[in-house]
N, C-alpha and C positions, 0 to 999 in steps of 0.2 A: 202521806199523812203523818203518822206518829214518828216514823224514823227520820223523815225530813225535818220535822219540827225539832226533834231532839238534836239532830246534827247542827241545825242553825243556832239553837240555843247554846250548844257547846262552843260553836265558833264565835258567838257573841260574848261568851264568858258568863252567860246567865245560868249559873249552876242550879238555882232553885227550879227554873222551868225545865232544865235538862233532867233533873231528878224526877220531876212530875211526869214528863213524857216517858222516861225510862221505866218508871213504875207502872205506867199505863201499858206499855209493851209487855212488861213482866206479868201483869195481871191477865192480859190476853193470852199469853203463852201458858200461864197457869190454868186458865179455863180449858184450853185445848188439851193440856195434860190430864185434867180430870176426866174429860171425855174419853181419852185413850185408856186411862186406867179402868174405867167402868166397862168399856167395850174393847178389850185387847185384840180380839180376832174378828174384826167386822167382815160381814159378807156383803159384797156390793149389791145394791138394789134390793136388799131384803131388810125389812124392819125386824129386829130381834127383841127379846124381852128386856134387854139392857137399855133400850131407848127411852122407855117410860121413866125410870129413875133419873136418867140424864136430863130429861125435860123438867122434872120436878126440881132438880138442883138448880137448873137455869132459872126457873120461875122464882125460887127462893132468893137467888142472887139479885134478880131484878126487883123483887119485893123489898129486899133490904135497901137497894139503891134508891128506890122511890120513897121509902120511908125516911131515909136520911135526907133526901132532897126536900121533903116536907118539913122535917123537924130541924135540920141543921144545913140550910142551903149554902152556907159559907164554907162548909167542910168539904175538902176535896176527896175524901174517902168514898163518897157516893160514886164517883167516876171509876174507881177501881173495881167495885162490885159490878157495875154495868159492863166494864171492859172484860171482866172474867166471864160474865154471862155471854158476851159476844164471842169470846174465844171458844167457849164450850159449844155454842151453836155452830160456829165455823168448823170445829172439829167433827161434830156429828154430821154436818153436811158433806164434808170431805170424805168421811168414811162411807156414808150412804151412796154417794155418787161415784165411788171408786176413784176419787181424785187423790190417790195416795202415792207417795214416792216409793 
C-alpha cells in the first residue's frame, strides 16, 4: 500500500505524491502512538477502562475527516485524520489480541 506507493513516487521523482504518502504513513503511526500513550500497559484479551476514551478519540478523528470531506472535498487533510483513526484502531486491535512485539 502506502510504502510501495511512496517508494514508486520517490523513484519517479514525484516529490508531491511522495510527501502525501509519507504524511499518510506518519498519520497512521501517530494514531498508533496515541493508542499506546493512552494504554501503555495493555493486558491481552481484556478490555480495560482506557479503551473507551481511545474509541472516542478515533470517533472524533473520523468525524473530523467526514466533515472535511463534506465541506472541503479537494483538501487532502481529510485523509490524514482518517489515517490517524485507522492507526489508532490498529494499535488497539494489536494490544487487545496480544499481537505485540
